[in-house]
N, C-alpha and C positions, 0 to 999 in steps of 0.2 A: 380529626378533620371534620369541618362542618359539612352538612348535606348541601346539594345544589339548591334546595328550597331555602335553606338558611342564607346562602350566599346571595340569592335573588331578593330576599326580603330586607327592605330598608326601613328602619324604624325611626319615627319622629317622636318617640315617647319622651315626655317631660320627666324631670327628676321626680322621685317620690315626694309626697307632701313633706315639707320641712327640710328637705335635703337640697344641697347645692353641690355642683361639681367643682366649685372653685376653692382650691387651697390657697392660691394667691389671686385676689380679685383682679379682673381685667381692667385696663386703662385704655383711654383713647390714644392711639398712635397713628401717625400718618402711614398710609398703606402705599408702599412703593412696589410697582410691577415693573421689572427691569428686563432688558434683553437677556436671552440665555447666555450664561457664562460657561465657556468650555472647561473651566477649572472645577465646576461643581462635582463631577464624578470623582475626581481625585480627592476633593475635600471629604466626600462621603467615605472613600476607602480609608483615609486617615482616621476619620471618626469611628468607623467600624473597628479598626485595629485597636483604637483606644477603648472601645466598649469591650472587646474580647479580652484585653489585658485586665480591665477592671473586674469583669464578671467570670472569666474562664468558662467552664462548662455550663454555667447557669444561663448563658446566652444560647438558647436553642436555635435561633435564627435572627439574622439582622438584614433588613432589606431597605434599599433606597427607594422611596416612593414619593408621590407628590410631583409637582411640576418641575422641580430641579432635577428629577430623574429622567426627564424626557428631553433628549437633545433638540435644540432649536426652539424650545417653548419658553416664552416670556414667563417670568415668575417673580414672586416675592423672594428676595435673597436669603431664604431661610431653608435649610435642609430639613426635609421630613423623613424620619427614619422609623420603621416598625421594628420593635424588639419583641421576640417571643420568649417568655420564661415559663417555667412549669406551672406556676400559680401566682398571678399578679397580686392576689389578696395576701399572700405570704410575704409582705413587704420587707420584713427583717432579713430575708434571704438575699434579696437583690438590691434594695434601695440604698442602704448605707454606703455600699461601694460606689454608687453613682453620685450620691451627695458629696462624698469625699473628693470626687473629681469635678465638682462645680456644677453638676446638674441640679436643678431646682424643681421639686415636685410642685406642679402648678394646677393640675386637674386630677381629680379622683372620682371615677364613675363606676362603682362596683355593680350598679344595676344595668350597665350597658356593656356587656361582654367583658366585664372586669377591667375596663380601660383605665389606664393612668397616662398622663402626659407630663413629661419633664421638659423644662426649657434649659437651653445652654446658650450662653452669650458669645462664646469664642471657641469654635465658629458658631454662628447663629444657627440653632437647630431646635426642632421640636421632636422629642423622642416619645413615640407612642408605644406603650407597653400592653401586650395582650397575652392570653394563654393559648395553648396549642389548638383548642377547638373554636377559637373566635373566627367569625366570618369576615369581619372587617378587613383584616390584612389580605385575605383573598381578593376582596373587592378592590383594594388599593392596587394590587399587582395586575389584575385584569384591566383596570382603567389605565394604568401606566403603560402596559404593553400595547393596548389598543391605540393610545395616543402616539406611541412610537411608530406604529404602522400607518396610521390614517392622517394624511396631510390635511384633509378637509376638517376633521374634528379637532386636530391640533390648532388649525387657524381659527376655527370657531371658538375654541376655549380661550385662546389668547385674546381675541377681540372682546369676548365677554369679560374677561378679567380686567382689561384696561377700562372698559365702560363702567363696571361696577365699582372699581377702585376710585374712579373720578367722582362717582355719585356718593360713595361712602365718605370720602375725604371732604366733599363739599358739605355733607350733613354732620360731620364730626362724629362718625359712628365708630364703634369698636369692631374688632375683627369678626366677631360673631355675626354682625349685621352684614358685613362684606360677604361672608360665607353664605348667608341666607339669600342674598341677592343673586348668587351664582347657582343656586340649588336647582332651578328648573332646567338650565342648560346642562348641568352635570348629570342629572337624571336622564335627560335625552341622550347624552353620549353614553351613559352606562347601559341604556337599553341596547344600543348598537354593539357595545363591547360585549355584553352578555350573549347576544345573538352570535357574534363572531366566535365566541368561545364555546358555542354549542349548548349554552344554558337556556332553558325555556321555562 
């Protein structure tokens, strides 16, 4: 388990020289932020069952995170899921079973908490793979749970997403730029979420 300091520390480190996180290069796609869909939790449960069937005991934890995990929050219609495995770097243990089930390894960032991201087209999902000591899944859950409780921050985040999606679509930007445009508001909300969780 990460320390409180590790959970509080957000890194903007660039990839090491000569490295890229992209296994599949990104492309420009229209960014849709849609009203909350009450079927998203059930879709996650079906996807979690699919992951457990594929991985068995290799799936140490599976969590619904991101905006589709927050009731009433507008979101891109893509499920974000955190998967914890014993060692993300030991890909031969967990990756083949997922690739056999139509998941596509899209991002590999061994320098950043061992993170891998796989894309699934049906249902649309981004599967984030971390190890047991990674801090990022803890941040995801703290952020999610805070937004479930806070009407004010949930409304602020929804408004921000609509605004930056419109800007990114107008500029023909990739998802990375959309995420960067949200970053200041996300960190503002994170500060309140960490304080509510007793993290200083």
